[in-house]
N, C-alpha and C positions, 0 to 999 in steps of 0.2 A: 088434703093431707099436708101437714106442715113438716118441715125438716130443714137440714143444712143446705139443700140444693138451691132453693130460692134466694137465700141469703148470699150464697156464693155468686149467683148470677147478678144480683144487685151490686155486689162489690166490683165485679169485673166491668160492669157497665159504667160505674163511677170512674174507675181507672182509665178506661178507654176515652171517656169524655174529657178528662184532664189532659191526656196525651194529644188529642185532636186540638184542644184549645192552645196548647203550647206550640204545636206545629204551625198554627195560623198566625200566632202573635210574634214569635221570635224572629222570622225573616224580616219583618218590617221594622224591627228595632235595631238590627245589626247593620252597621254602615261599613261598606267596603270601599277602601281607597284605591282608585285606579293607579297603575304604575306611572311614575313621573317620567316624562320625556326629557332626554338630555339634548340640549341644543349645542351642536358642534361649534356654533359661532362663539360660544363661551371660551373655547380654547384657541381661537385664531390669534395669531400674532398681529401686532399693530403694523400698519404700513411703514416702510422704512424711509423712503425718500421721494417716492413718486407721487405727485399730486394729479388729480384728474384734470384733463384738458378743459373740461367744462362741467363742474359739479352737477349731478343730475339726481332727481328724486329716485328713491328705491322702487323698483318694479319687480314683481315676481317673475322668475324665469318662465318662458313659454316655449316649449319645444315646437318646431315647425310641423305642420300637418303633412301627410304624405302628398296631398294635393292642396292647391290654394283654396281659400274660402270662396263662396259664391259672390261675395260683395267686396271687391278690392277697395272701392272708394271708402266704404265704412271702416275697413281696417286702417286705411291711411289716416282718415279723419280722427278715429279713436286714438291711434298711436301718437298723433301730433299733440294730443292734450298733455302728454308727459314728454318734455323735450329730452334730447340726448339719445344716442343710439345704443346704449347699454341696458341690459336687464338690471344689473346691480353693480355699478362701478366699484363701490367700496369693497364688496366681497371679492370681486375679481382681482382688484388691485392688491389686496392683502395676500391672496392665494398666489398670485403671480410673483410677488416678492419672495414668498417662501420657495417657489420653484427655482427662482434665480439663485438662491442660496444653496439649494440641496440637490436638484436634479443632475444626474450624471448619465451619459450615454457612451457606450463603448462601441467602436467600429472594428470590424474584423480586418486583419492586416492586409488583405487583398487590395485595399484602397491605396496602399503605398508600394506595392510590388510592381516595379516597372519591367522586370524581366519575365513576368508571367506571360504565357502565350495569349491569354485573354485580358491582358492589362488594359486594353482599350475599353473593356466593359466595366472595369472597376475604378480606374483613375479619374479624378475630377477633370472636367474639361476646362482648358485654359481660356477658351472663348465661348462660354456657354450661351452668351446673349444671342449668338447667331442661330441658336436652336429654336427660337421663336415660340411656337405653341407649347413646346415641351420643356421650356426653360425652367419651370418650377422644379421638375425632377432633379435637374442638375444644380440648381441654386440651393436646394436643401443641403446637398452634399457639401458644396463649397462653404456654405455658412456654418455647418456643423464642424468642419475641420478647422475653422478659425474661431470657434465659439468656446467660452469658458465652461460650457456644459460637457465638452468632450473630456473623457478620462482614458488614461492608459492602464488603469487598474480595474480589471473586470470584476473583482470582488466587491467594488463599491458601486457598480453600475446598476441603474434601475432598468435600462433597456440596452439591447444589443442590435446594432445597425448592420444589415447585410447590404453592402454597397454596390451591388450589381445595378446596371442601368438597362431597363427594358427598352428604352428608346435606342440606345446604342447597339443592343442586340439586334434590333430590327434592321439596322444599317450594316450589320456584319454579314458578309457573304456565307460564313460558316454556319450561321444560325438563321437569321432572316424570317423564316416562316413561324407561324404561331406554334406549330407542333414542336419544332426544334427548340424554341424558346422555353416551352414548358418542360422539355426534357433537361435542358441545361439548368434551369432553376431547381428542379427536383434533385439533380446530381449535386448541385452546390449545397443544398440543405443537408443532404446525406453526408457530404464531406465535412462540413463544419460540425455536424453532430458526432462524427467519429473522431475528429482531430481535437475538439474542444469539449469541455464538460458543461458549458453554459447552456446549450440547447436542451440537453437531457435534464437539467435541473428544473426546468419549467415546462418541458414539452413544447418549447418554442413560443410560449405565451408572452414572453417578454422580449421577443424578437420583432423587428420591423423591416419592411422594405418599402421603397418609394417608387411610384410610377405615375406618369401623367399621360402616356400614350394609351389609346383605347385597347391596344393589343394586350396590355397588362392585366386586363380584367380576368383573363383565364390563366395567367402565368403560373399561378400556384396550384392549378387543378390536378397535377400529376403527383403531388406530395401531400399526404393526408394531414400531417402535422402543420405544414405551412398553410394549407388551405383552411383548416379548422381553428388553428390556435394563433398563428402569427398575426401581427397587426399590419394591415394593408393601408399605407398612406397614399391616397389616390385622388386624382382629379375627377375620375369617373365614379363619382359617389352617388349612386342611384339606389333608392329603396327597392327598386324593381330588379336590380342586378343580383343574380343568384349567388355570387361569391362575395358580395359586399354586406357586411353586418354592421349596422350603424353604431351599436354600443361597444363593439370591439374595434372596428376600423376607424380611420381618421380621414376627414375631408381635407384635401390639399387644394389651396386656392390656385387656379390656373391664371398665371400672370405673364403677360408679355413684358419684356424688358423695356421700360420707358424712362426717359430722362425725368429727374425730379422736377416737380412744378410747385410753386407756391400759389397761394390763393390769388395774389395780385395778377398772376399770369394766366388765370383761368377766366373764361368769359363769364361775366355776371348774368343773372337772369334776363335783364332787359336787353342784352345783346344776343339772346337766343331766339331767332325768328322762325324756327321750325318746331313743330310739335313733336315729331318723331324722326328717329334715324335708325335704319337697319341696312346692312349690306352683308349678304351671305349667299351661298349656293343653295338654290331651292330644291335641288334633287336629293339633298341629304335627309329630308323629312317631309311628310305630308303637311304638317302644320306650317312649314315655310311656304310650300306651294299655295296653301290657302291664304296665307298672309299677303303674299305678293299679288295673287289674283284679286283679292278684295281691296287692298289699299295701295297697290303699286302706282296708281295714277292719281292718288289724292294729292292736291297741290300743297296741303299743309304738312305733308309727310315726305321725307326722303327715304324711300324704301326701294332697294335695288337687289337684283340677283347678279347683275353685271353692268358694265358700261356706265360707271359713275363718271360725272364730269368734274369731280373735285376730289382731293385726297381723302383717304379713309379717315384720318384723324380730324379733318375739318368737319365731318358729319357729327362727331361727338362734341365739338366745340360750339357749334351753332344750333344745337337742338336741346329742348327741355328734357325729353325722355329718349332713352336709347334702349332698343330691344335686344334681349338675349334670348334667342329662340332655339329650342331643341333642334339639334342636327342629328348626326349619327349617334351622339351621346347627349346626355342631359346637360352637360357642362360646356361652356365656351369661355374663351378669354375676354369676351365682350363685357362680361360683368365687371371685371377689374378695370378694363379700359374705360367704361362709363364712369366708374368711381374716380379714376385718375383724372379724367377731363371735366369732372363736375356735372355730368349728365345723369339724371335719375335713372337707375337701371329698372327696366320693366322685364321681369323674368317670366317667359312663357315656356315652361318646361316642367311637366309633371314628374313627381317622384325625385326631385333633385334635393339631396341632402346638402344644403348650403353650408359654406365654410363658417366655422366659429359660431354656430347658432346658440351654443350654451352661454356665450358672452354677448353677442350682438343681437339686437332686436331688429331684424331685417325690415319689418314693417315701418320702421322709422326713417329709412333712407332708400327704400325701393318699393316697387309695386309688383305683386305676384299674381299672375293671371292663369287660370286653367287653359290648357291648350284648346279646349272646346269653345272657349269664350273669345277667340280671336276675332270673331265677327262683330263683337261689340267693343273692340279695343278703343276706338275713338270716343265713344260715349263714356267709357270708364275714365279715360284721361281728362276729358273736358269737364267731368263732374267734380274733379279734385279742386278744392278752393286754392286761391293764391296763397293764403296764409299757410296751408298745409304744405304746398309745394316749396315755399321758402324755408320752412322748418326742415324738410327733407334735404333741401339743397345745402343748408348749413351743416346738417349732420354728415353729409358726404365728406366734408373736410376733417371731421373728427375720426372717421374710419379709414381714411385714405392711407395712413401709415401702416395699417394692418395688411395692405395689399401691395406691398413692395418688398423686394429682396435686397439684401446687402451682405457684403463680405469685407470685414467681419460684420456680423448681424447687429442691428440697432434695436434698441428697446421697443417692444410692441410691434415689430415688423412681422412679415409673414413667417419667418423662421421661428421666432419666439412664440407667436400665436399658435403655430402648429405644434411646437414642443409642449405648449401648455395643454393641448388636447392629450398628448401622451402622459403628461403629469397627472391628469385626472384618471388615467388608467393604471397608475402605479399600484404598489402594494400587493402584487401577486404572491402567492405562497410558493416558495421555491425550496428545493433541497440545497444543502451547502455545496459550494463548488469544490 
């Protein structure tokens, strides 16, 4: 039987066939353009006046691993192929110049109040160099107060400095203990948040405090805003430390006050007749105990727990490699001492967030070894070629200025390198004051 139904079915089949054909053909003929990336380097200002100390090829920034790689020799040899200790000097130099023109830091007035009952905690120390291991904590304050980055106008400040000294609290009989220090710091944060509008405008995220003594690790633990938001500028910069956050906090170089040296007064490589130097208390860490047990009697190394027959500084002068081995903390001033005296730092300290790693390529002037590899220390160092060693030795003199403090501060010294780390953390969203 014939009728309209077969014709209708045939028509529907034809329409369906056309639709299917279009669905298959159209996607292959339409071309989508991906969104274009904006390169921020397009907007960078040109460097103003500073020229690199030694122009270097551009290298991609390489953040440090939480632990050293398994082949320190390969790292050293690969890094030496591209001379110069910087990841990218041109980019850093341009950004540094912009910081020098624009960055402003406000310090709370306690730093000037001599009549305060706790003035000793806040005032700059007139003879901070006598504070040795904790010198950097005080040197930052002294440098800031004589720096063009300091502002008396809080409305133009990028950051707010809380000028209490953890080290001086430790020496004050009224505080002294870790618990008392935590309470004092919490009360101080509460006080400035009630007396000034600046803390509340950012929740403390644009506030900073500086500490180099290990007791400062927990100083902020009694105040939630200080603990979670404020920037900790610290020598004890460990990835493994519970209150240290690497993208928020800032590594402070631990520097002993040393007289300025020029290259001519530093022993050249051919005058360094010892392979290794280390002097430090072994009871501070198991890795030190293992180091001294394994290598303490090796004639090519000067490794001591005590009873040295020569001055401490002499060990740095006459050795090719100087060890910075984890003690109670990951950090020690031996790193900056080694750089100062022209001795290649060998860092045996897991989870150490090294200073200025976004600017400096540490593989180009130091050796980083896992704590568990201390047993093959000598093998690693002897496998490094003379060419690589000389490249690293030369790079030490380019980074030396970054590991010294001055008042007033000098270009690219420890103060300005530390404030550059703050500069990279600027741009926080704040309410109006």
